[in-house]
VMD Tcl script that builds the backbone (N, CA, C; Angstrom):
set m [mol new atoms 183]
animate dup $m
set s [atomselect $m all]
$s set {name element resname resid chain x y z} {
  {N N MET 1 A 107.057 28.103 206.984}
  {CA C MET 1 A 106.730 28.949 206.091}
  {C C MET 1 A 107.111 30.489 206.871}
  {N N ALA 2 A 107.713 31.393 205.470}
  {CA C ALA 2 A 108.167 32.634 205.561}
  {C C ALA 2 A 107.561 33.615 206.047}
  {N N VAL 3 A 107.601 34.538 207.161}
  {CA C VAL 3 A 107.048 35.654 207.725}
  {C C VAL 3 A 108.182 36.448 207.110}
  {N N PRO 4 A 107.446 38.080 207.032}
  {CA C PRO 4 A 108.132 38.795 206.772}
  {C C PRO 4 A 108.748 39.440 208.336}
  {N N LYS 5 A 109.471 40.388 208.569}
  {CA C LYS 5 A 109.631 40.483 209.968}
  {C C LYS 5 A 109.718 41.980 210.186}
  {N N LYS 6 A 109.145 43.197 209.137}
  {CA C LYS 6 A 108.433 44.121 209.126}
  {C C LYS 6 A 107.643 44.150 207.982}
  {N N ARG 7 A 106.885 45.491 208.054}
  {CA C ARG 7 A 105.240 45.237 207.148}
  {C C ARG 7 A 106.398 45.727 205.727}
  {N N SER 8 A 105.421 45.481 204.608}
  {CA C SER 8 A 106.603 46.600 203.643}
  {C C SER 8 A 105.160 47.690 203.462}
  {N N SER 9 A 105.678 48.078 202.838}
  {CA C SER 9 A 104.828 49.967 202.866}
  {C C SER 9 A 104.036 49.773 201.552}
  {N N LYS 10 A 103.426 50.349 201.498}
  {CA C LYS 10 A 101.967 50.422 199.860}
  {C C LYS 10 A 103.240 51.132 199.078}
  {N N ALA 11 A 104.199 51.865 198.906}
  {CA C ALA 11 A 105.386 52.161 197.728}
  {C C ALA 11 A 105.980 51.215 197.521}
  {N N ARG 12 A 106.391 50.085 198.349}
  {CA C ARG 12 A 107.417 49.286 197.916}
  {C C ARG 12 A 106.777 48.345 197.599}
  {N N LYS 13 A 104.528 48.016 197.625}
  {CA C LYS 13 A 104.256 46.700 196.816}
  {C C LYS 13 A 104.151 47.227 196.306}
  {N N ARG 14 A 103.610 48.113 195.847}
  {CA C ARG 14 A 103.395 48.781 194.601}
  {C C ARG 14 A 103.832 48.961 193.019}
  {N N LYS 15 A 105.119 49.639 194.202}
  {CA C LYS 15 A 106.532 48.881 192.507}
  {C C LYS 15 A 106.961 47.949 192.440}
  {N N ARG 16 A 106.832 46.777 193.031}
  {CA C ARG 16 A 106.417 45.340 193.020}
  {C C ARG 16 A 105.723 44.836 191.583}
  {N N ARG 17 A 104.415 45.524 192.088}
  {CA C ARG 17 A 103.006 45.156 190.961}
  {C C ARG 17 A 102.837 46.023 189.580}
  {N N THR 18 A 103.886 46.710 189.754}
  {CA C THR 18 A 103.960 47.742 188.243}
  {C C THR 18 A 103.916 47.121 186.864}
  {N N HIS 19 A 103.689 45.672 186.701}
  {CA C HIS 19 A 103.772 45.084 185.048}
  {C C HIS 19 A 102.888 44.180 185.884}
  {N N TYR 20 A 102.088 43.931 186.937}
  {CA C TYR 20 A 100.697 43.487 186.387}
  {C C TYR 20 A 99.908 44.306 185.680}
  {N N LYS 21 A 99.663 44.726 184.615}
  {CA C LYS 21 A 98.746 45.461 183.585}
  {C C LYS 21 A 98.290 44.579 183.046}
  {N N ALA 22 A 96.699 45.285 182.863}
  {CA C ALA 22 A 95.908 44.498 181.524}
  {C C ALA 22 A 96.624 45.034 180.534}
  {N N GLU 23 A 96.265 44.078 179.316}
  {CA C GLU 23 A 97.112 44.270 177.694}
  {C C GLU 23 A 95.660 45.246 177.262}
  {N N PRO 24 A 95.941 46.335 176.472}
  {CA C PRO 24 A 94.845 46.652 175.491}
  {C C PRO 24 A 94.240 45.665 174.481}
  {N N ALA 25 A 92.669 45.655 174.070}
  {CA C ALA 25 A 92.248 43.926 173.052}
  {C C ALA 25 A 92.671 44.806 172.261}
  {N N ALA 26 A 93.165 43.230 171.474}
  {CA C ALA 26 A 93.866 43.611 169.937}
  {C C ALA 26 A 92.541 43.688 169.206}
  {N N THR 27 A 92.266 45.023 167.933}
  {CA C THR 27 A 91.473 44.990 167.135}
  {C C THR 27 A 91.834 44.931 165.849}
  {N N GLN 28 A 91.052 44.021 165.038}
  {CA C GLN 28 A 91.486 44.397 163.556}
  {C C GLN 28 A 90.538 45.612 162.502}
  {N N SER 29 A 90.649 45.818 161.635}
  {CA C SER 29 A 89.790 46.326 160.752}
  {C C SER 29 A 89.237 45.749 159.960}
  {N N CYS 30 A 87.833 45.500 160.196}
  {CA C CYS 30 A 86.621 45.084 159.416}
  {C C CYS 30 A 86.976 45.516 157.714}
  {N N PRO 31 A 87.020 44.016 157.151}
  {CA C PRO 31 A 87.083 44.084 155.479}
  {C C PRO 31 A 86.366 44.106 154.734}
  {N N GLN 32 A 84.742 44.430 155.638}
  {CA C GLN 32 A 83.714 44.911 154.906}
  {C C GLN 32 A 83.890 46.768 154.755}
  {N N CYS 33 A 83.235 46.938 155.955}
  {CA C CYS 33 A 82.895 48.517 156.157}
  {C C CYS 33 A 84.670 49.132 156.662}
  {N N GLY 34 A 86.008 48.228 157.008}
  {CA C GLY 34 A 86.558 49.102 157.787}
  {C C GLY 34 A 87.277 49.450 158.885}
  {N N ASP 35 A 85.984 49.151 159.711}
  {CA C ASP 35 A 85.691 49.577 161.090}
  {C C ASP 35 A 86.410 48.630 161.957}
  {N N PRO 36 A 87.377 49.400 163.450}
  {CA C PRO 36 A 87.709 48.465 164.323}
  {C C PRO 36 A 86.690 47.776 164.755}
  {N N LYS 37 A 86.947 46.026 165.145}
  {CA C LYS 37 A 86.666 44.856 165.670}
  {C C LYS 37 A 87.217 43.762 166.013}
  {N N LEU 38 A 86.813 43.229 167.208}
  {CA C LEU 38 A 87.606 42.131 167.636}
  {C C LEU 38 A 87.761 40.930 166.547}
  {N N PRO 39 A 89.292 40.328 167.141}
  {CA C PRO 39 A 88.898 39.440 166.040}
  {C C PRO 39 A 88.729 37.884 166.458}
  {N N HIS 40 A 87.870 37.394 165.022}
  {CA C HIS 40 A 87.246 36.277 165.412}
  {C C HIS 40 A 85.712 36.427 165.894}
  {N N ARG 41 A 84.864 37.694 165.564}
  {CA C ARG 41 A 84.043 37.947 166.060}
  {C C ARG 41 A 83.138 39.140 164.762}
  {N N VAL 42 A 81.982 38.515 164.874}
  {CA C VAL 42 A 80.905 39.662 164.310}
  {C C VAL 42 A 81.227 40.892 164.047}
  {N N CYS 43 A 81.430 41.905 162.861}
  {CA C CYS 43 A 81.569 43.256 163.555}
  {C C CYS 43 A 80.099 43.970 163.496}
  {N N PRO 44 A 80.426 44.661 164.590}
  {CA C PRO 44 A 79.501 45.160 165.393}
  {C C PRO 44 A 78.780 46.361 164.557}
  {N N THR 45 A 79.540 47.012 163.491}
  {CA C THR 45 A 79.271 47.603 162.912}
  {C C THR 45 A 78.013 48.072 161.505}
  {N N CYS 46 A 78.602 46.441 160.687}
  {CA C CYS 46 A 78.018 46.052 159.199}
  {C C CYS 46 A 77.456 44.998 159.899}
  {N N GLY 47 A 77.999 43.707 160.492}
  {CA C GLY 47 A 77.052 42.484 160.901}
  {C C GLY 47 A 77.641 41.017 159.894}
  {N N TYR 48 A 78.890 41.482 159.189}
  {CA C TYR 48 A 79.617 40.396 158.873}
  {C C TYR 48 A 80.425 39.733 159.228}
  {N N TYR 49 A 80.622 38.596 158.976}
  {CA C TYR 49 A 82.179 37.726 159.395}
  {C C TYR 49 A 82.102 37.277 158.411}
  {N N ARG 50 A 83.426 36.948 157.817}
  {CA C ARG 50 A 84.331 36.043 157.204}
  {C C ARG 50 A 83.074 36.172 155.616}
  {N N ASP 51 A 82.867 37.301 155.057}
  {CA C ASP 51 A 82.494 37.416 153.901}
  {C C ASP 51 A 81.038 36.930 153.947}
  {N N ALA 52 A 80.279 36.839 154.708}
  {CA C ALA 52 A 78.699 36.502 154.863}
  {C C ALA 52 A 77.804 36.904 156.067}
  {N N GLU 53 A 76.924 37.703 155.840}
  {CA C GLU 53 A 76.066 38.485 157.104}
  {C C GLU 53 A 75.714 37.534 157.705}
  {N N VAL 54 A 75.828 38.201 159.307}
  {CA C VAL 54 A 75.650 36.640 160.018}
  {C C VAL 54 A 74.320 37.666 160.971}
  {N N ILE 55 A 74.122 38.893 160.800}
  {CA C ILE 55 A 73.226 39.717 161.731}
  {C C ILE 55 A 72.779 40.554 160.994}
  {N N GLN 56 A 71.686 40.973 160.790}
  {CA C GLN 56 A 70.999 42.540 160.289}
  {C C GLN 56 A 71.471 43.645 161.716}
  {N N VAL 57 A 71.852 44.462 161.124}
  {CA C VAL 57 A 72.322 45.771 161.856}
  {C C VAL 57 A 71.564 47.139 161.542}
  {N N GLU 58 A 70.988 47.164 162.285}
  {CA C GLU 58 A 69.746 48.379 161.981}
  {C C GLU 58 A 70.663 49.616 162.059}
  {N N THR 59 A 70.540 50.394 160.979}
  {CA C THR 59 A 71.345 51.977 160.946}
  {C C THR 59 A 70.273 53.212 161.082}
  {N N GLU 60 A 70.338 53.993 161.968}
  {CA C GLU 60 A 70.151 54.865 162.906}
  {C C GLU 60 A 69.647 56.141 161.566}
  {N N PHE 61 A 68.692 57.002 161.464}
  {CA C PHE 61 A 69.267 58.067 160.156}
  {C C PHE 61 A 68.229 58.611 160.755}
}
mol reanalyze $m
mol bondsrecalc $m
mol representation Tube
mol addrep $m
């Protein structure tokens, strides 16, 4: 098994790992209300999924 001769510095290790980033979540606009939502999920603003109301969302006045 390979063993490093010298310790890798923090900078060298972090340079190597710069590409391991979390990608931002993909969002779509809701066809009912137009607010952004995650794909294949119920819209948290209006409660619709595929042109049908799935959950009752209470509006604050």
